N, C-alpha and C positions, 0 to 999 in steps of 0.2 A: 699469462696474462688471464685474466677473467673479463668477461665482458658483463656489466652489469645491466637488466632487464628490467626497465621501467613497467609499476604496473599502473599508474595514472588510477590510483585508486581516488584521487584529489574529485575524479569525474564524477564516481559514485557520492561522493557526501555531498558535491555539489547540488546532483540532482536532489539529493533527498533535503537538504537546505529550500531548494525551488517546492518542494512538498509541502515543507510547513510550511512556506511561505502562503502559498495556492491554497493552502488547510484553513489560514485565520483570515486573509484577506477579506474586506468588507464588502458584501454585494447584496444588490436588492433584496426583499424579503422573498419575491417569487421564486428567483433563480436560486435562494438559499435553499429551497426546500432539494432539489435538486445536483446540489453541490458535489463532486463527484469524489471518491475518496483518495484522494492526491499520493496519499502520502501510503498509503495500503495497496495500492496498483506499482509503485515504483518500489517498494520491499517486494511485492509479488516478482517483479521483473529481476531484481537483480536476484532477489534468491534464487529462481529460477534457474537465468543463467552464467550467475557465478556463485555458487553455495558455500563456495570456498572464503571468497571475502564479504557477503553480505549473509547475516543467518537472524536466529530468535537474539543473539547480545545486539545486535544494530535495529532492529526491532523494538527493542524493549528501550535502548536508549532515545531511539526518535519518537517513541510513545510518551517516553517522561516528559520530552522536549515540549511532544503536544497539548499534554497535561497542561505545561506549566504556560502553554502560550494561548489556552482558551479557558483556563481557570478551573476546570473540571477538578474530580475529585484524582489524587496522584493514584497512579496506576492503572487508572479506567481504560485511558486508549493506549496504556503500554500492553496489557494482556490483552489485548481485544489483537493488536499490532503482534503479539507473538503467536497469536492464534492463528492467523493468516500465513504469518513465515512458516509456523510448524508446518502445515496443511499442504503448504508449495513444497515445502520441502520433500514431505511424506510423498507428494502426488509431483515430484520430479522430473522423475526417470520418463514416465507416463505423458505428462504435459509437454514436455520438450520435443517429443513428434507427433505431438497433434499437431492437425492442419489449426489455422489462428481462431476458426470459429467455433472448434471445438475448448479451444482454450479460455475463449469469450463465456461460453456456457460453464465451463467448471470452474473459471473464477466468479460468474454470477452464483453457483450454488456459494465458493468459500467464502466469498464478502457477505451474501446473503447471511450465514451461518454467524460470520464475526458482529454482524449489523443485530442480526437479534440477542447477541451476548451482550452489545453495546447496550442495545435497550433494557434489560434484563439488571444489568450494573446501575443504567440511570435509575430504573425504578426503586431498587435498594436502597439508594442513596436518598430515596426521599422524594423523588420528584413524578408530578404525574407524567403518565406516559402520552404522547403524542399517540396519533393512528398510526396503527402496525402498515399500512399499506404506505403511507404517505413515508412514512420511518424509512422503508424498503424500497424509496425513489432514487437514491445516492448507488447504490447497488446496481440497478437496472440502467443508468448513465453510466456510471464507472466499466460497467461489463461492455454497454457501446464503443467508447472511448479506447478498450484495449487495445484494437489494432491500431490506431493511430500513434498511442502512446509506444506500444510494441516497435512499430516501424522506428520512430524518432530516435530511440533508447537504444537500437540495434544496430542505428548510424552513429548514431553517440560509441557505444562501445568498438562499434569495427574501427571508425575514423579515430577515433581516441588511441587505438591500441589498451583497451582496457582489458588486463588480464584477472 
């Protein structure tokens, strides 16, 4: 007799779908400047704690979906999210043992690099660049949201038995 172990992967995809929705939902202009990088944060968490389930392929697919939803150059967000996923996988063994405040600092750097690559791609597409400090505001907001998102997703992972 074999026992089938259920992995509840649908909870991962549901959270990534929620991240897509939160990334494109309309917000007032003054809040739009500091919109957290929801999809990058969710991909970072799942890549950090379940690297065998979520990785660069998932990041690429989510990035392409975000490109379609935002109407940006196809592959722009996909490249940035793959970069985030790659850096988190590269630092995964260290990040998992760091306290939460050090994880925030590392994610601040990782998301900052990703946002600068996003800005570079935005300029290469022929757009006028926004001021860099305002463009990096979502990185700071995302790093500050990491402890709460970490706690919520950890609860989902443990309670939902996502493996």
